[in-house]
C-alpha positions, 0 to 999 in steps of 0.5 A: 453682336460685336465681339469683345475684341471689336469693343476694345479701342486702341490707346490714345496717343500723345498726338491725339490727346494734344488735338483734343486738349488744344482749343482755339479762342477768339481773343479780340473781334474788330468792329471796323470792316477790312477791305481786301484788294479783291474788293471784298469786305471782311470782319476780322478777329484775332485768335489764339491757341496753346501749343504743345510747349505751353506757349500761345500762338496767335493768328487773324481770321477774316470772314466776308461781311456778305458771306463767303469763304473765310481766310486766315493768316499765318502765325502772327505771334508767339507769346508765353501765355494767353494773357500776353497773347490777348495783350498782343491782339488788343494792340493790332491796328487797322494798318496791321490788319490790312497787311495781314489780310493781304498775306492771308489772301495769297495763298488762299486757305478756306474753311466754312465760317462760324459765328464768333468762334475760331474757324481753324485750330491753328494758323497757316504755315508762315514760310513760303519756299521757292523751287530751290527750297530757300526761304523767301522773305516778304517785302512788306514790314508791319512796323517802322522801327525808326519811327517807334524809336524816335517817338517811344524810345528803345524799351518800347521798341523792344516791347513792340518787336517782341510781340512779332513773329520772327518772319516779321522781324526778318522783313523789317531788317530786310526792308530797312537794310539793318543787316547785310546778312542774306534773307535765308540767313535771317529767317533761321535766326531766333527772335531775340537775335533779330530784335538785337539786329533791329535795335542796334541798327536803328540806334546806330543809324539814328546817332549817325543822322543826328551827328550830321551838321 
């Protein structure tokens, strides 16, 4: 028979409560399979979960069509609430999913797949570091800011940028040379500052190109 002391459980800490309360959800399931560079076909679904501050984070999970180990992307977006996270998920394109799969496959993070439920409770870490611990900015960009500015205008460009994670914004700035600041500086800036650099750079370069005879 156990003693009274053995029956007393330690009090639950805030971290324990957060882990119990946080429940990930599948926000959108995508019907068309995505083929990775490894030749494997994946089913993709966008997932989300609340964070400690009440905001929602979103990531993408890929489950092999013919069975095997699933992979997940790093955090792809941070939204004020679940509604905005779901809105972000519904706007993802096949090109975006292809890029997310490429990022998810390196490095590979695995867990046993489940059916129509999130496999992970949170996204993988989105920052990869070199030996000297300086942040590395990837070379791919998920959005062409000049094309969006020309076709949809500045307000919609700002809206599209607001749905992206800061490291996506830093990638856009680096690829389209919208700032002379080094990558390690860009990765430390908040999303609002990165968006202003993108919009200002696109606006300036577009006006300059239109002014040429």
